[in-house]
N, C-alpha and C positions, 0 to 999 in steps of 0.2 A: 773937446773939453777932455780933460782924461778923465774915465772913471776909475780908474784902480787909486789915482790918488788916495791917501789913509783911505783906503777904502779896502786894502788885501786883507785875510787872516786864512790861518792857515785851519784847513778841516780834514777830517778822518777820512779815509777812502770810500769812495760815495760807493761802490759795493759792497764792501767787507767788512766796514767800520774800522779796521788799523790802520798804524801811523806811519806804516814804515815806506818811506819813498824813496825811489832814483831819480833825479833829475835829470832831463833829454836835452830839452832847447829853450832858450828864448823867442820871443819874436814877438816884432808888430804887425797886428793882425788888420782886417782891410776896412777896422773902422778906425785904425789908427791908435789902439789901444795895446800896450805891451802886455804881454802873456806869458806864461811861464808854464811849459807841461812837463810832466812826470808821470813816472808809472809808478803803479803798486806793485811791491816785492813778493805783497801776500797772494794777490790774484790776478795780477800781470794787464789791469785794466789803467788805462791812458788818461789823464784828466787836470784839470788845470788847476795848480796849487804853488802860492797860495790861487787863492780867487775873491772875485767881488766879495762879500757880503752879504746877506738879503737885505740891507737898506739900498746897496747900490744897487742890485738887482733891478731891488722895485722902481728906482730912480731910471736906470737904464730900459726898462720895457715900457715904461709911463712916457718916454719922448723920443729919444733918438732911436730904438729899436724900431719903433715901426714908418720911425722916419724914413729909416734906409730902407724897409721892406713894403713901402706904401704901394695900392694898387693903382694910382696916381703914376708912378714911375715906372713899374714895374709892366703891367701892362699892355703897352704898347710895343714889348720884346716877344714877339711872336715865338721866339727859341725858350723863353723863359715859360711862357704858356702852353708853349708844348708840353716842356717837361712836369709841369707839376699836374697836366690833364694825365701824364704816364706814371706818373708816381699814382696818383688818384686810380685810376683804370688798374694800375698792376696790385693794388689791395685789394679793392672790389674781387679780379680772377682769386688773386689767395686764397679770398672769405669763401668765395663761389663753390673754392676745391669741395667746400665740408658742407656750404650748405645756402642755399637758394636766397637773395636775396628777397624776393616779391613778398611781400605781404609782409614783412620784419620789423622788429625798430627797432632802427642805427642810429648810436650817440657817438659825432665826430667830437672828439676833445681834442681844443685847439685849433679851429677848424677854417684860420683863417679867410682865406680869399673866398673859399666856398666851394673849390672845384669837387672833392669826393662828396659833398652834400650834393652839389648838383646831379655829379655819375651815380651818385646811388638811388637816389630818387627816378633820375632816367629807369632804372632796372626794376624799381617799382617796389623799393624800399620806403617807409615811415622813417622819417629824418628830420632828428636834433641837431642843434651842438650849443660847444659851449665856446667862447675866446675873450679870453682878458683884454683885449681892446676893443673899446668902444666904438668905435668907431667903422672897423672891421662890421661887429656884430651889428650895429645900423644899418649897414648896408648891406648886408643880407637880410637882414629880417624887412629892408625894402623889396627884397627882390622874394619873400614869401617865405621863407625860411624860419623856423621856430630856433633860435639862437639866443643862448642867457648870455648878456656878457657880466663879464665874472669869475672868477676862481672854480676850478675842479671840485675846490670842499664845500666852498658858497652853494652848489649849483648839488651837490650829492646829500644834502642834507636835505632836501625834502622833494628826491628822486629815488632812492635807493627802491634794486632792485626790479624796474621797470625795462630794460632794452636789453633783447638777445643780441645786441653786436654792439660791443664799444671799440670803436677805431681811435689811437692814438698816432698821427702822421708824422713823424720829424718833430718829437714835443720831449721825448723823456731823458736826451742830451740835452736840455735846457732844466732839467729840474736837478737840484741840489740832493733830493730825498728820493729819487725813483720810485725803491719798495713801497714806500706810504703813499706816494703817487698813483702807485699799481694797483695796492689793494683799498685806494678809495674808487678808481675806477673800477674795480670789481664789484663792491659795493652793488654798485649799478646795475650787475646783469641780474636779468630774471633764470629761473633755474635752466637747464642744458643753453645758458647764454657762453659766450666767450669774448674773448678781449685781441685784438690782434695792435700791435704794433712796430713802426719803421723808425728804422732810427740809421743815420751815414753808416757807411760800413766803411771802419778806420781803414783794413787791411788791403780794400780795394785804393781806396786812396794813397798808401803808401807807395804801390807797385802801379798803377796807372792813373791817378788822381792828379790834382793839383798839392800835395799834400808839400811843403807847412802852408801853402796859400788858405788851403782848408780850415785850420785852426784860428778860431777867432773865439773874441771874451762873452759870447752869448751861448756855447756850446762847452760845456763844462766837463764834459768826459766822450770819450769817442771807444764807440763798440763795433767787438768783433763778434760771429755769430756764435761764436764760447761765451763770450761775458753777456751780450742779452741772454741767451738762453740759461744761464745761472742767474741774472737779474728777476726774469721770471720767475723761477723753480723758488728760492730763498725767497719771495713775493708772494707765495702761494699757489702760482699759475701753473700748474701740468701743461708742457709746455705740447702743443697735439703737430706741429710740423714746423720747417722754417723755409725761407727759399731768398729771394735775391731779389730786389727790384735795381730798373736803371741800369741794365745788361752787368750787375755787380755793384754798382755806386750804393746802394743798399741793402741792407739786411732784414727780413720782417719776423714778428714769431706769430704764432697764434698758439692762445693755452685757453685751459677751463680750468676755473677757480679747485683751490683741494689744499693740501698741507704743506705745509712751506717745508723744504728742502734744507739741509745742511751744505754750508758752502764745500766742507771738505771732502764732499762725496762728489763733487764736480770735475771732470777735464777742465781745466783752466789753463789761458795762453801763460806759455813763458815769460817772465816779465825781462829776460835777460836777451831772449828772442825779439820781444814786442821793443826794446832801447836801438835793440840792433838795426830791424827795419828802419825805425823811425829815421835813425841817422843816416843812415843809407840814404834816403829818398832826403832828407833834408841837405844832403852834400851835393846830390845833384841838383837841389835846385839851386843851390848858393854859388854854382859852380865858375870860372870864369866865360864868358861868354861865348867861346865855340866850342869848348866842353860841354856845356849847358846846353846851345844848340844842337848837336848831337846826342845827348839825353832826350832830350825832347821830342826831337824825330824816333829813335826807336821807343819812348812810351808811346805813343803817339800811333805804329805799326803794333804793337802789342794790343791796345787798347780795340783797335780797329778790329782784332784777330778773334778779342774776346764778347767783342759784340757780335761776331758772325756768327760765332761757336752758340749764345741764347737761344738769335733768332734759327739756328735749328733745331734748338734742342727742346723736343715738343714735352706740349704743359700735359702734366698729367693730370685728370679729374677725378674726384670722387662721388658716386652717383649719391 
């Protein structure tokens, strides 16, 4: 089924709200859906434009998305499970650079299969979750987790100011209005609480990853460290730290509630450079077979070097 059919709509930029876009590429994604990638000329954020409207997205998440990412299919893939556990451990390690989890109340927004909830509970946190998939929420509830099946907005209506730590792992890239999402998530924080969000690192994907294979209909935008920091600051979250996960494949930020900053005051990505890097990666991927194999081998060597550097980098820890 083509979820884009008669559901495409042009939206303002997800980060800055402007309408000045430059088209980069068109692509058929992993779900066999046509997508169009553009870059905002004001803030440099890569994003799908046009993209599915809200009704189309809701239908996609209610049906095919969770069919593609069902635990039944993925749980048998040890590499995938290891990756998901690694994401959870990396996020919680970053959180514990600021505060030990033991005894604190943690909320995982978009908790999915529960890897982060499991790890956080093992470290002594009191954990809860929010998950839009009823099927996933019921599975976690059967495992003894307190998980609300529904949207963040529905949950926030009755739980404001209750959590010491709110985590959004690989969630923001799915939101068409991430500022409002972060403001809603921030309302759940208790005094002195903080929020941690992790998203795929688009810059890493263009250099070492599988771009444009990584582009797909459910990811509405593609962040760098600069754009994620800008998203936090414009949403009223003062950034305490940023760090990388998955050997650079993802970027995370930790912030505390404060006053929103003006985007014009921030260091943003250069849209022309973003477009150039994206097209280079696209041309590598679509090159004729012998050249494509050469670029693939070179990318794998560079990726291995990056992984080695990450392993050798000592982890900083704040007492």
